[in-house]
C-alpha positions as CSV (number, residue, x, y, z in Angstrom):
1,M,39.9,-76.4,-59.0
2,S,39.5,-76.7,-55.2
3,N,36.2,-75.5,-53.7
4,S,37.7,-75.2,-50.2
5,P,36.9,-71.9,-48.4
6,V,39.6,-69.3,-48.5
7,R,40.4,-67.4,-45.4
8,Q,40.7,-63.6,-46.1
9,P,43.0,-61.5,-44.0
10,L,41.5,-58.9,-41.7
11,A,41.7,-55.3,-42.6
12,S,44.2,-53.3,-40.6
13,A,43.3,-50.5,-38.3
14,S,44.5,-47.9,-40.8
15,T,42.4,-49.5,-43.5
16,N,39.3,-49.3,-41.3
17,A,40.0,-45.6,-40.6
18,N,40.3,-44.8,-44.3
19,I,37.0,-46.5,-45.0
20,S,35.3,-44.6,-42.2
21,N,36.7,-41.3,-43.5
22,R,35.3,-42.1,-47.0
23,L,31.9,-42.8,-45.5
24,S,31.9,-39.6,-43.5
25,I,32.8,-37.5,-46.6
26,A,30.1,-39.3,-48.6
27,S,27.5,-38.6,-46.0
28,L,28.4,-34.9,-46.0
29,L,28.2,-34.8,-49.7
30,E,24.7,-36.4,-49.6
31,K,23.5,-33.7,-47.1
32,P,25.3,-30.5,-48.0
33,H,22.8,-28.1,-46.5
34,E,22.4,-29.8,-43.1
35,K,23.5,-27.5,-40.2
36,P,24.3,-28.5,-36.6
37,A,21.4,-28.1,-34.1
38,A,21.2,-24.8,-32.3
39,P,22.2,-24.9,-28.7
40,I,19.3,-25.1,-26.2
41,L,19.0,-22.2,-23.8
42,P,18.9,-23.2,-20.1
43,P,15.5,-22.7,-18.4
44,T,16.9,-19.8,-16.3
45,Q,17.7,-17.8,-19.4
46,P,14.6,-17.6,-21.6
47,A,14.8,-15.6,-24.8
48,K,13.0,-12.3,-24.6
49,R,9.8,-12.0,-26.6
50,K,9.5,-9.3,-29.1
51,A,6.4,-7.0,-29.4
52,D,5.0,-9.0,-32.3
53,E,5.5,-12.3,-30.3
54,L,3.3,-11.2,-27.4
55,E,0.3,-13.4,-26.7
56,E,-2.9,-12.1,-28.3
57,I,-5.6,-11.4,-25.6
58,D,-9.1,-10.9,-26.9
59,S,-11.1,-8.1,-25.5
60,D,-13.8,-10.6,-24.3
61,D,-11.3,-12.8,-22.6
62,E,-12.9,-13.9,-19.3
63,R,-9.6,-13.3,-17.5
64,L,-10.0,-9.5,-18.1
65,C,-13.4,-9.5,-16.4
66,R,-12.2,-11.0,-13.1
67,I,-11.7,-7.7,-11.4
68,D,-9.7,-8.2,-8.2
69,K,-8.5,-4.6,-7.6
70,N,-10.5,-1.9,-5.9
71,C,-10.7,1.7,-7.2
72,N,-7.9,3.1,-5.1
73,Q,-5.6,0.2,-6.2
74,V,-6.4,0.9,-9.9
75,R,-5.8,4.7,-9.3
76,T,-2.4,3.8,-7.8
77,M,-1.6,1.6,-10.8
78,I,-2.5,4.4,-13.2
79,R,-0.3,7.0,-11.3
80,N,2.6,4.6,-11.3
81,F,2.2,4.0,-15.0
82,I,2.0,7.7,-15.9
83,N,4.9,8.5,-13.5
84,S,7.0,5.9,-15.2
85,G,6.9,8.0,-18.4
86,E,5.5,5.1,-20.4
87,M,2.6,7.3,-21.6
88,K,1.2,10.8,-21.0
89,V,-2.2,11.3,-19.4
90,T,-3.9,12.1,-22.7
91,E,-2.3,9.1,-24.4
92,F,-3.4,6.8,-21.6
93,H,-7.1,7.8,-21.4
94,K,-7.3,7.5,-25.2
95,A,-5.6,4.1,-25.0
96,I,-8.3,2.8,-22.6
97,G,-11.1,4.5,-24.6
98,S,-12.2,7.0,-21.9
99,S,-12.7,10.7,-22.1
100,G,-10.4,13.3,-20.4
101,N,-13.3,14.4,-18.2
102,A,-14.1,10.9,-17.1
103,Y,-10.4,10.3,-16.3
104,S,-10.2,13.4,-14.2
105,R,-13.3,12.6,-12.3
106,F,-12.1,9.1,-11.5
107,M,-8.6,10.1,-10.5
108,G,-10.0,12.9,-8.3
109,Q,-11.9,10.5,-6.1
110,N,-10.6,8.7,-3.1
111,G,-11.9,5.5,-1.5
112,P,-11.9,1.8,-2.4
113,D,-15.4,2.0,-3.9
114,K,-15.4,5.6,-5.1
115,G,-15.5,5.5,-8.9
116,S,-16.7,1.8,-9.2
117,G,-19.3,2.9,-11.8
118,S,-16.7,4.7,-14.0
119,D,-15.7,3.2,-17.3
120,V,-12.1,4.4,-16.4
121,Y,-12.1,1.9,-13.6
122,Y,-13.0,-1.1,-15.7
123,N,-11.1,-0.1,-18.8
124,A,-7.9,0.7,-16.9
125,F,-8.1,-2.6,-15.0
126,K,-8.5,-4.5,-18.3
127,F,-5.6,-2.5,-19.8
128,F,-3.2,-3.5,-17.0
129,K,-4.5,-7.1,-16.8
130,R,-3.8,-7.6,-20.5
131,R,-0.3,-6.4,-20.0
132,E,0.2,-8.7,-17.0
133,L,-1.0,-11.7,-19.0
134,Q,1.4,-10.7,-21.8
135,G,4.2,-10.5,-19.3
136,I,4.8,-6.8,-19.6
137,K,5.8,-5.1,-16.4
138,I,5.3,-1.4,-15.6
139,P,8.7,0.2,-15.5
140,K,9.5,1.8,-12.1
141,K,9.9,5.6,-12.0
142,K,13.5,6.4,-11.3
143,A,13.7,9.5,-9.2
144,K,16.9,11.5,-9.4
145,P,17.4,13.3,-6.1
146,A,19.5,16.1,-7.6
147,E,17.1,16.8,-10.4
148,E,14.1,16.8,-8.1
149,A,15.8,19.1,-5.6
150,K,16.5,21.5,-8.4
151,K,12.9,21.5,-9.6
152,N,11.6,21.9,-6.1
153,D,14.0,24.6,-5.0
154,V,12.1,27.9,-4.6
155,S,14.1,29.1,-1.6
156,A,15.3,32.3,-3.4
157,I,11.7,33.6,-3.7
158,H,9.8,35.3,-0.9
159,L,6.1,36.1,-0.9
160,E,4.4,38.8,1.1
161,G,2.6,37.2,4.0
162,E,4.8,34.1,4.3
163,E,5.7,34.8,7.9
164,D,2.2,34.4,9.3
165,Q,0.7,32.2,6.5
166,S,-1.3,35.0,5.1
167,V,-0.2,34.9,1.4
168,P,-3.3,35.8,-0.7
169,V,-4.5,32.8,-2.6
170,Y,-5.7,33.5,-6.1
171,D,-6.3,30.0,-7.4
172,S,-9.4,27.8,-6.9
173,C,-9.2,24.4,-5.2
174,D,-9.9,22.7,-8.5
175,E,-7.1,24.7,-10.2
176,I,-4.6,23.7,-7.5
177,R,-5.7,20.0,-7.8
178,R,-5.0,20.2,-11.6
179,K,-1.5,21.7,-10.9
180,I,-0.7,19.0,-8.3
181,R,-1.6,16.2,-10.6
182,A,0.3,17.7,-13.5
183,Y,3.4,18.3,-11.3
184,L,3.4,14.8,-9.8
185,A,3.3,13.3,-13.3
186,E,6.6,15.0,-14.3
187,P,9.7,12.8,-14.5
188,G,11.8,12.8,-11.4
189,I,9.2,14.2,-9.1
190,T,8.0,12.2,-6.1
191,Q,5.0,12.6,-3.9
192,A,7.2,12.5,-0.7
193,G,9.4,15.3,-2.1
194,F,6.5,17.4,-3.1
195,L,4.9,17.1,0.4
196,R,8.1,18.2,2.0
197,E,8.3,21.3,-0.1
198,I,4.8,22.5,0.4
199,A,5.1,22.0,4.1
200,K,7.8,24.7,4.1
201,A,5.0,27.2,3.9
202,W,4.9,26.7,7.7
203,P,8.2,27.8,9.2
204,E,7.8,25.6,12.3
205,G,8.6,22.4,10.3
206,K,5.1,21.2,9.6
207,K,4.6,17.7,8.2
208,I,1.9,16.9,5.6
209,Q,0.9,13.3,5.3
210,S,0.0,11.6,2.1
211,K,-3.6,11.0,3.4
212,V,-4.1,14.7,3.6
213,L,-3.0,15.1,0.0
214,N,-5.3,12.2,-1.1
215,D,-8.2,13.7,0.8
216,F,-7.7,17.0,-0.9
217,L,-7.3,15.4,-4.4
218,G,-10.5,13.4,-3.8
219,K,-12.7,16.6,-3.4
220,R,-14.3,18.5,-6.3
221,G,-15.4,22.1,-6.4
222,A,-13.8,25.6,-6.5
223,T,-13.8,25.9,-2.7
224,A,-13.9,22.2,-1.7
225,G,-10.8,21.8,0.6
226,N,-10.1,25.5,1.0
227,T,-8.9,25.0,4.6
228,S,-6.6,22.1,3.7
229,S,-2.9,22.6,4.4
230,V,-2.3,21.0,0.9
231,F,-4.3,23.9,-0.7
232,Y,-2.5,26.8,0.9
233,G,1.0,25.1,0.8
234,S,0.6,24.1,-2.8
235,Y,-0.5,27.6,-3.9
236,V,2.6,29.2,-2.2
237,F,4.9,26.6,-3.8
238,F,3.5,26.9,-7.3
239,E,3.4,30.7,-7.1
240,K,7.1,30.8,-6.1
241,Q,7.8,28.5,-9.0
242,R,6.0,30.8,-11.4
243,I,8.0,33.8,-10.3
244,R,11.3,31.9,-10.3
245,D,10.7,30.7,-13.9
246,G,9.5,34.1,-15.1
247,K,6.1,32.7,-16.3
248,P,3.1,35.1,-16.7
249,K,-0.1,34.8,-14.8
250,S,-2.7,32.4,-16.3
251,K,-6.2,33.7,-17.4
252,H,-7.6,31.8,-14.4
253,R,-5.3,33.6,-12.1
254,Q,-6.1,37.0,-13.5
255,E,-9.8,36.4,-13.2
256,M,-9.4,35.2,-9.7
257,E,-7.7,38.5,-8.8
258,K,-10.6,40.4,-10.2
259,Q,-13.2,38.3,-8.4
260,Y,-11.4,38.6,-5.0
261,S,-9.8,42.0,-5.4
262,G,-11.3,43.3,-2.1
263,E,-10.9,40.0,-0.2
264,R,-7.2,39.3,-0.5
265,G,-7.9,35.9,-2.2
266,I,-9.9,32.9,-1.2
267,D,-10.5,32.4,2.6
268,T,-8.2,29.6,3.8
269,K,-9.3,29.8,7.5
270,H,-13.0,29.0,7.3
271,R,-14.8,26.3,5.3
272,L,-16.7,27.6,2.3
273,D,-18.4,24.4,1.2
274,G,-21.2,24.6,3.8
275,G,-24.8,25.6,3.3
276,V,-26.1,28.9,1.9
277,W,-29.2,30.7,3.2
278,C,-31.7,31.5,0.5
279,M,-35.5,32.1,0.0
280,Q,-37.9,29.3,-1.0
281,G,-37.7,28.6,-4.7
282,E,-34.1,29.9,-5.0
283,R,-31.2,27.7,-5.9
284,P,-27.7,28.6,-4.9
285,Y,-24.8,27.5,-7.1
286,E,-21.0,28.0,-7.1
287,D,-19.1,29.1,-10.2
288,K,-15.6,28.0,-11.2
289,Y,-14.1,30.8,-9.2
290,G,-15.8,29.9,-6.0
291,K,-18.4,32.7,-6.1
292,I,-22.0,31.9,-5.0
293,H,-24.9,32.9,-7.2
294,I,-28.6,32.5,-6.7
295,A,-30.9,31.1,-9.4
296,G,-34.6,31.2,-9.5
297,R,-34.9,34.6,-7.8
298,F,-37.8,36.8,-8.9
């Protein structure tokens, strides 16, 4: 028997293909559960994070303590947040762990440093900073011109004294401030639209700037701001709305009418927040209706 090497014929192309197919089938049988890799999203289209995927931010995170907003800026952030409809006022001050009274005091102030000692200032800043770090944006309030115009339209109502701006005012300044804040927090209502409407209390086309509104809102007291155009114009506007909507007078309104029955309402021409003459040992104070009382009199 010859031990000479034997030359084997090369496999044909078709044979090689059959072997390759058998290997491919075998490999699939060995890994039946393997799935193709998921496509990678391009950098410009990141997947949106769900609420339970947001980054956890500890309350003592040092980033929350680096306050870089002044009081007015935080107040603006709060107003924009409330106006967006994300939360109601009560829900918000509870969410930041502050009382309703503290919230009202802080929001009623005006100035970059006014309210710097308030817990509302610090807690609200931390609230918004945490959302910023988590990538949550405050939704913008979408004003609907037609809806706002309908809410603001009181043209069908006429009050006695409108012609010469002598409508009797039976609301305190604090009550009007409360009504303004509540109205501006309603969906679809803008500050600019509100100012245009209350300016109509003056037939000559008066314009009321936002600074005048902020100055009025920044005061505190039953008669603080009684000569402001915002006070008189807002009262006329809200009174027309009340009549238009067929709403009854509030308890505050009824008591104000009793207190000022012989004076045709609060004086809107002369400032009432000045000094009061009294005897030594006496202490004058103002009640919630704007009436002055003397304590310590013997």
